[in-house]
N, CA, C and O atoms as CSV, one atom per row, in Angstrom:
chain,resi,resn,atom,element,x,y,z
A,1,UNK,N,N,-255.697,25.867,41.304
A,1,UNK,CA,C,-255.352,24.486,41.507
A,1,UNK,C,C,-254.562,24.010,40.292
A,1,UNK,O,O,-254.859,24.392,39.160
A,2,UNK,N,N,-253.581,23.196,40.530
A,2,UNK,CA,C,-252.791,22.604,39.451
A,2,UNK,C,C,-253.615,21.512,38.779
A,2,UNK,O,O,-254.451,20.874,39.419
A,3,UNK,N,N,-253.378,21.304,37.502
A,3,UNK,CA,C,-254.088,20.266,36.757
A,3,UNK,C,C,-253.890,18.894,37.397
A,3,UNK,O,O,-254.790,18.054,37.366
A,4,UNK,N,N,-252.729,18.672,37.967
A,4,UNK,CA,C,-252.432,17.394,38.614
A,4,UNK,C,C,-253.339,17.128,39.821
A,4,UNK,O,O,-253.487,15.976,40.227
A,5,UNK,N,N,-253.941,18.158,40.396
A,5,UNK,CA,C,-254.814,18.020,41.565
A,5,UNK,C,C,-256.281,17.843,41.189
A,5,UNK,O,O,-257.120,17.601,42.056
A,6,UNK,N,N,-256.589,17.961,39.913
A,6,UNK,CA,C,-257.975,17.957,39.463
A,6,UNK,C,C,-258.707,16.659,39.772
A,6,UNK,O,O,-259.836,16.691,40.261
A,7,UNK,N,N,-258.089,15.530,39.497
A,7,UNK,CA,C,-258.745,14.231,39.734
A,7,UNK,C,C,-259.198,14.117,41.188
A,7,UNK,O,O,-260.341,13.749,41.462
A,8,UNK,N,N,-258.307,14.431,42.105
A,8,UNK,CA,C,-258.633,14.340,43.530
A,8,UNK,C,C,-259.758,15.319,43.893
A,8,UNK,O,O,-260.649,14.974,44.668
A,9,UNK,N,N,-259.721,16.514,43.347
A,9,UNK,CA,C,-260.760,17.506,43.608
A,9,UNK,C,C,-262.131,16.995,43.151
A,9,UNK,O,O,-263.119,17.140,43.869
A,10,UNK,N,N,-262.187,16.404,41.968
A,10,UNK,CA,C,-263.459,15.925,41.421
A,10,UNK,C,C,-264.033,14.751,42.204
A,10,UNK,O,O,-265.238,14.504,42.147
A,11,UNK,N,N,-263.199,14.032,42.925
A,11,UNK,CA,C,-263.656,12.875,43.694
A,11,UNK,C,C,-264.521,13.252,44.894
A,11,UNK,O,O,-265.153,12.377,45.486
A,12,UNK,N,N,-264.564,14.518,45.265
A,12,UNK,CA,C,-265.363,14.928,46.414
A,12,UNK,C,C,-266.862,14.973,46.124
A,12,UNK,O,O,-267.665,15.044,47.054
A,13,UNK,N,N,-267.247,14.932,44.856
A,13,UNK,CA,C,-268.649,15.034,44.483
A,13,UNK,C,C,-269.299,13.658,44.408
A,13,UNK,O,O,-268.624,12.648,44.206
A,14,UNK,N,N,-270.631,13.633,44.575
A,14,UNK,CA,C,-271.392,12.386,44.468
A,14,UNK,C,C,-271.746,12.135,43.007
A,14,UNK,O,O,-272.228,13.029,42.311
A,15,UNK,N,N,-271.504,10.926,42.558
A,15,UNK,CA,C,-271.775,10.530,41.185
A,15,UNK,C,C,-272.792,9.401,41.178
A,15,UNK,O,O,-272.865,8.630,42.134
A,16,UNK,N,N,-273.581,9.292,40.109
A,16,UNK,CA,C,-273.610,10.132,38.920
A,16,UNK,C,C,-274.155,11.525,39.241
A,16,UNK,O,O,-274.892,11.714,40.209
A,17,UNK,N,N,-273.772,12.498,38.400
A,17,UNK,CA,C,-274.201,13.882,38.579
A,17,UNK,C,C,-274.413,14.497,37.198
A,17,UNK,O,O,-273.676,14.209,36.255
A,18,UNK,N,N,-275.428,15.343,37.097
A,18,UNK,CA,C,-275.677,16.044,35.841
A,18,UNK,C,C,-274.508,16.983,35.558
A,18,UNK,O,O,-273.973,17.605,36.476
A,19,UNK,N,N,-274.116,17.085,34.303
A,19,UNK,CA,C,-272.957,17.911,33.949
A,19,UNK,C,C,-273.176,19.373,34.308
A,19,UNK,O,O,-272.246,20.046,34.752
A,20,UNK,N,N,-274.403,19.877,34.121
A,20,UNK,CA,C,-274.650,21.281,34.467
A,20,UNK,C,C,-274.602,21.513,35.968
A,20,UNK,O,O,-274.207,22.590,36.415
A,21,UNK,N,N,-275.001,20.516,36.750
A,21,UNK,CA,C,-274.935,20.629,38.213
A,21,UNK,C,C,-273.481,20.668,38.688
A,21,UNK,O,O,-273.124,21.467,39.553
A,22,UNK,N,N,-272.655,19.807,38.119
A,22,UNK,CA,C,-271.238,19.788,38.490
A,22,UNK,C,C,-270.549,21.063,38.021
A,22,UNK,O,O,-269.703,21.612,38.727
A,23,UNK,N,N,-270.911,21.533,36.833
A,23,UNK,CA,C,-270.327,22.776,36.309
A,23,UNK,C,C,-270.642,23.944,37.234
A,23,UNK,O,O,-269.771,24.767,37.513
A,24,UNK,N,N,-271.873,24.020,37.709
A,24,UNK,CA,C,-272.268,25.094,38.625
A,24,UNK,C,C,-271.498,24.995,39.941
A,24,UNK,O,O,-271.058,26.010,40.483
A,25,UNK,N,N,-271.335,23.775,40.453
A,25,UNK,CA,C,-270.609,23.572,41.710
A,25,UNK,C,C,-269.134,23.942,41.581
A,25,UNK,O,O,-268.489,24.277,42.575
A,26,UNK,N,N,-268.599,23.883,40.370
A,26,UNK,CA,C,-267.171,24.141,40.152
A,26,UNK,C,C,-266.894,25.531,39.576
A,26,UNK,O,O,-265.751,25.846,39.246
A,27,UNK,N,N,-267.924,26.356,39.454
A,27,UNK,CA,C,-267.720,27.722,38.962
A,27,UNK,C,C,-266.757,28.471,39.863
A,27,UNK,O,O,-266.853,28.398,41.088
A,28,UNK,N,N,-265.840,29.180,39.259
A,28,UNK,CA,C,-264.887,29.973,40.023
A,28,UNK,C,C,-263.659,29.218,40.485
A,28,UNK,O,O,-262.761,29.808,41.087
A,29,UNK,N,N,-263.601,27.915,40.213
A,29,UNK,CA,C,-262.419,27.132,40.557
A,29,UNK,C,C,-261.445,27.237,39.389
A,29,UNK,O,O,-261.727,26.765,38.288
A,30,UNK,N,N,-260.313,27.852,39.637
A,30,UNK,CA,C,-259.323,28.084,38.584
A,30,UNK,C,C,-258.373,26.900,38.469
A,30,UNK,O,O,-257.833,26.413,39.463
A,31,UNK,N,N,-258.181,26.448,37.226
A,31,UNK,CA,C,-257.215,25.397,36.927
A,31,UNK,C,C,-256.019,26.078,36.268
A,31,UNK,O,O,-256.167,26.757,35.252
A,32,UNK,N,N,-254.842,25.895,36.846
A,32,UNK,CA,C,-253.622,26.497,36.311
A,32,UNK,C,C,-253.074,25.616,35.205
A,32,UNK,O,O,-252.775,24.443,35.427
A,33,UNK,N,N,-252.942,26.183,34.008
A,33,UNK,CA,C,-252.425,25.467,32.850
A,33,UNK,C,C,-251.178,26.173,32.340
A,33,UNK,O,O,-250.857,27.273,32.789
A,34,UNK,N,N,-250.481,25.550,31.413
A,34,UNK,CA,C,-249.275,26.143,30.835
A,34,UNK,C,C,-249.589,27.470,30.154
A,34,UNK,O,O,-248.749,28.370,30.137
A,35,UNK,N,N,-250.794,27.601,29.591
A,35,UNK,CA,C,-251.184,28.819,28.878
A,35,UNK,C,C,-251.887,29.846,29.759
A,35,UNK,O,O,-252.266,30.914,29.277
A,36,UNK,N,N,-252.066,29.541,31.034
A,36,UNK,CA,C,-252.771,30.437,31.946
A,36,UNK,C,C,-253.855,29.679,32.691
A,36,UNK,O,O,-253.834,28.449,32.751
A,37,UNK,N,N,-254.799,30.412,33.256
A,37,UNK,CA,C,-255.863,29.787,34.040
A,37,UNK,C,C,-257.120,29.597,33.213
A,37,UNK,O,O,-257.418,30.378,32.309
A,38,UNK,N,N,-257.865,28.520,33.549
A,38,UNK,CA,C,-259.178,28.280,32.960
A,38,UNK,C,C,-260.124,27.965,34.108
A,38,UNK,O,O,-259.718,27.391,35.118
A,39,UNK,N,N,-261.385,28.341,33.948
A,39,UNK,CA,C,-262.408,28.089,34.956
A,39,UNK,C,C,-262.933,26.656,34.817
A,39,UNK,O,O,-263.413,26.272,33.750
A,40,UNK,N,N,-262.843,25.877,35.880
A,40,UNK,CA,C,-263.284,24.489,35.848
A,40,UNK,C,C,-264.763,24.388,35.516
A,40,UNK,O,O,-265.167,23.521,34.741
A,41,UNK,N,N,-265.567,25.260,36.090
A,41,UNK,CA,C,-267.000,25.238,35.792
A,41,UNK,C,C,-267.263,25.443,34.314
A,41,UNK,O,O,-268.123,24.778,33.736
A,42,UNK,N,N,-266.535,26.351,33.701
A,42,UNK,CA,C,-266.681,26.600,32.270
A,42,UNK,C,C,-266.264,25.406,31.433
A,42,UNK,O,O,-266.914,25.080,30.439
A,43,UNK,N,N,-265.191,24.758,31.827
A,43,UNK,CA,C,-264.735,23.568,31.102
A,43,UNK,C,C,-265.775,22.454,31.183
A,43,UNK,O,O,-266.057,21.784,30.190
A,44,UNK,N,N,-266.339,22.264,32.363
A,44,UNK,CA,C,-267.353,21.219,32.536
A,44,UNK,C,C,-268.648,21.568,31.809
A,44,UNK,O,O,-269.336,20.678,31.309
A,45,UNK,N,N,-268.983,22.846,31.747
A,45,UNK,CA,C,-270.200,23.281,31.061
A,45,UNK,C,C,-270.127,22.987,29.564
A,45,UNK,O,O,-271.159,22.786,28.923
A,46,UNK,N,N,-268.916,22.961,29.000
A,46,UNK,CA,C,-268.745,22.696,27.572
A,46,UNK,C,C,-268.639,21.206,27.252
A,46,UNK,O,O,-268.485,20.832,26.089
A,47,UNK,N,N,-268.718,20.366,28.262
A,47,UNK,CA,C,-268.606,18.924,28.038
A,47,UNK,C,C,-269.774,18.419,27.196
A,47,UNK,O,O,-270.888,18.930,27.303
A,48,UNK,N,N,-269.522,17.441,26.379
A,48,UNK,CA,C,-270.567,16.900,25.517
A,48,UNK,C,C,-271.514,15.964,26.265
A,48,UNK,O,O,-272.610,15.682,25.780
A,49,UNK,N,N,-271.115,15.486,27.424
A,49,UNK,CA,C,-271.937,14.564,28.204
A,49,UNK,C,C,-273.022,15.317,28.977
A,49,UNK,O,O,-272.807,16.441,29.430
A,50,UNK,N,N,-274.180,14.689,29.119
A,50,UNK,CA,C,-275.262,15.261,29.918
A,50,UNK,C,C,-275.073,14.995,31.401
A,50,UNK,O,O,-275.599,15.715,32.249
A,51,UNK,N,N,-274.312,13.945,31.701
A,51,UNK,CA,C,-274.007,13.619,33.090
A,51,UNK,C,C,-272.710,12.843,33.150
A,51,UNK,O,O,-272.249,12.269,32.163
A,52,UNK,N,N,-272.140,12.844,34.337
A,52,UNK,CA,C,-270.898,12.121,34.585
A,52,UNK,C,C,-271.192,10.969,35.532
A,52,UNK,O,O,-271.836,11.146,36.566
A,53,UNK,N,N,-270.717,9.802,35.169
A,53,UNK,CA,C,-270.936,8.613,35.993
A,53,UNK,C,C,-269.931,8.517,37.135
A,53,UNK,O,O,-270.188,7.855,38.140
A,54,UNK,N,N,-268.778,9.184,36.977
A,54,UNK,CA,C,-267.709,9.092,37.975
A,54,UNK,C,C,-266.790,10.299,37.859
A,54,UNK,O,O,-266.884,11.074,36.907
A,55,UNK,N,N,-265.909,10.450,38.827
A,55,UNK,CA,C,-264.899,11.502,38.774
A,55,UNK,C,C,-264.002,11.307,37.556
A,55,UNK,O,O,-263.548,12.280,36.954
A,56,UNK,N,N,-263.747,10.057,37.196
A,56,UNK,CA,C,-262.940,9.775,36.011
A,56,UNK,C,C,-263.596,10.322,34.750
A,56,UNK,O,O,-262.916,10.868,33.882
A,57,UNK,N,N,-264.924,10.176,34.646
A,57,UNK,CA,C,-265.649,10.712,33.489
A,57,UNK,C,C,-265.497,12.227,33.410
A,57,UNK,O,O,-265.237,12.775,32.338
A,58,UNK,N,N,-265.659,12.895,34.533
A,58,UNK,CA,C,-265.548,14.360,34.560
A,58,UNK,C,C,-264.122,14.788,34.227
A,58,UNK,O,O,-263.924,15.742,33.474
A,59,UNK,N,N,-263.141,14.104,34.770
A,59,UNK,CA,C,-261.738,14.412,34.502
A,59,UNK,C,C,-261.421,14.254,33.016
A,59,UNK,O,O,-260.752,15.099,32.421
A,60,UNK,N,N,-261.905,13.173,32.432
A,60,UNK,CA,C,-261.686,12.919,31.006
A,60,UNK,C,C,-262.329,14.010,30.164
A,60,UNK,O,O,-261.743,14.449,29.175
A,61,UNK,N,N,-263.524,14.455,30.537
A,61,UNK,CA,C,-264.208,15.513,29.791
A,61,UNK,C,C,-263.400,16.805,29.824
A,61,UNK,O,O,-263.303,17.501,28.813
A,62,UNK,N,N,-262.825,17.128,30.965
A,62,UNK,CA,C,-261.998,18.333,31.076
A,62,UNK,C,C,-260.753,18.173,30.211
A,62,UNK,O,O,-260.399,19.090,29.470
A,63,UNK,N,N,-260.088,17.036,30.293
A,63,UNK,CA,C,-258.881,16.782,29.497
A,63,UNK,C,C,-259.175,16.900,28.004
A,63,UNK,O,O,-258.373,17.447,27.248
A,64,UNK,N,N,-260.327,16.383,27.587
A,64,UNK,CA,C,-260.689,16.417,26.168
A,64,UNK,C,C,-260.970,17.828,25.670
A,64,UNK,O,O,-260.879,18.091,24.471
A,65,UNK,N,N,-261.310,18.733,26.575
A,65,UNK,CA,C,-261.643,20.101,26.188
A,65,UNK,C,C,-260.417,21.022,26.166
A,65,UNK,O,O,-260.496,22.153,25.686
A,66,UNK,N,N,-259.299,20.541,26.679
A,66,UNK,CA,C,-258.091,21.369,26.734
A,66,UNK,C,C,-257.281,21.234,25.454
A,66,UNK,O,O,-257.109,20.127,24.944
A,67,UNK,N,N,-256.783,22.350,24.930
A,67,UNK,CA,C,-255.875,22.237,23.789
A,67,UNK,C,C,-254.572,21.584,24.236
A,67,UNK,O,O,-254.193,21.700,25.402
A,68,UNK,N,N,-253.902,20.919,23.351
A,68,UNK,CA,C,-252.674,20.187,23.690
A,68,UNK,C,C,-251.640,21.090,24.358
A,68,UNK,O,O,-250.974,20.685,25.310
A,69,UNK,N,N,-251.511,22.314,23.853
A,69,UNK,CA,C,-250.499,23.215,24.394
A,69,UNK,C,C,-250.843,23.722,25.797
A,69,UNK,O,O,-249.981,24.287,26.470
A,70,UNK,N,N,-252.071,23.533,26.243
A,70,UNK,CA,C,-252.485,24.013,27.567
A,70,UNK,C,C,-251.805,23.245,28.691
A,70,UNK,O,O,-251.648,23.768,29.794
A,71,UNK,N,N,-251.407,22.030,28.424
A,71,UNK,CA,C,-250.825,21.209,29.481
A,71,UNK,C,C,-249.313,21.125,29.405
A,71,UNK,O,O,-248.713,20.312,30.110
A,72,UNK,N,N,-248.683,21.931,28.581
A,72,UNK,CA,C,-247.228,21.968,28.520
A,72,UNK,C,C,-246.705,21.375,27.232
A,72,UNK,O,O,-247.465,21.040,26.323
A,73,UNK,N,N,-245.409,21.253,27.173
A,73,UNK,CA,C,-244.758,20.719,25.978
A,73,UNK,C,C,-245.022,19.217,25.856
A,73,UNK,O,O,-244.979,18.492,26.850
A,74,UNK,N,N,-245.292,18.759,24.644
A,74,UNK,CA,C,-245.509,17.319,24.450
A,74,UNK,C,C,-244.282,16.510,24.854
A,74,UNK,O,O,-243.150,16.948,24.647
A,75,UNK,N,N,-244.500,15.350,25.420
A,75,UNK,CA,C,-243.469,14.390,25.799
A,75,UNK,C,C,-242.545,14.871,26.913
A,75,UNK,O,O,-241.464,14.313,27.099
A,76,UNK,N,N,-242.950,15.889,27.650
A,76,UNK,CA,C,-242.122,16.349,28.767
A,76,UNK,C,C,-242.949,16.359,30.035
A,76,UNK,O,O,-244.116,16.751,30.022
A,77,UNK,N,N,-242.349,15.932,31.121
A,77,UNK,CA,C,-243.019,15.998,32.412
A,77,UNK,C,C,-242.802,17.382,32.999
A,77,UNK,O,O,-241.950,18.136,32.530
A,78,UNK,N,N,-243.572,17.713,34.021
A,78,UNK,CA,C,-243.467,19.026,34.642
A,78,UNK,C,C,-242.106,19.237,35.311
A,78,UNK,O,O,-241.700,20.381,35.514
A,79,UNK,N,N,-241.402,18.173,35.654
A,79,UNK,CA,C,-240.154,18.301,36.384
A,79,UNK,C,C,-238.928,18.466,35.520
A,79,UNK,O,O,-237.835,18.685,36.044
A,80,UNK,N,N,-239.075,18.367,34.199
A,80,UNK,CA,C,-237.919,18.461,33.325
A,80,UNK,C,C,-237.551,19.895,33.035
A,80,UNK,O,O,-238.382,20.797,33.145
A,81,UNK,N,N,-236.320,20.100,32.671
A,81,UNK,CA,C,-235.872,21.435,32.277
A,81,UNK,C,C,-234.835,21.992,33.226
A,81,UNK,O,O,-234.559,21.427,34.285
A,82,UNK,N,N,-234.271,23.111,32.821
A,82,UNK,CA,C,-233.226,23.728,33.652
A,82,UNK,C,C,-233.799,24.845,34.471
A,82,UNK,O,O,-233.075,25.486,35.233
């Protein structure tokens, strides 16, 4: 799944939800990043929160765990370039 699709994907779950429960439910879901793939369940398992109040909370936790270079070049959208 592309990173741009993550928010919509996370909205399918019922919130609030324990972070470990959501991580288990998302195991094996690959997120495609500029540097390669990462497992969504693994990203959620490393979140500092014990639970997520909303899909936005879970999305933010994933974003915070990604290195800057994982999402592409700074200040460029995915559509730019030759």
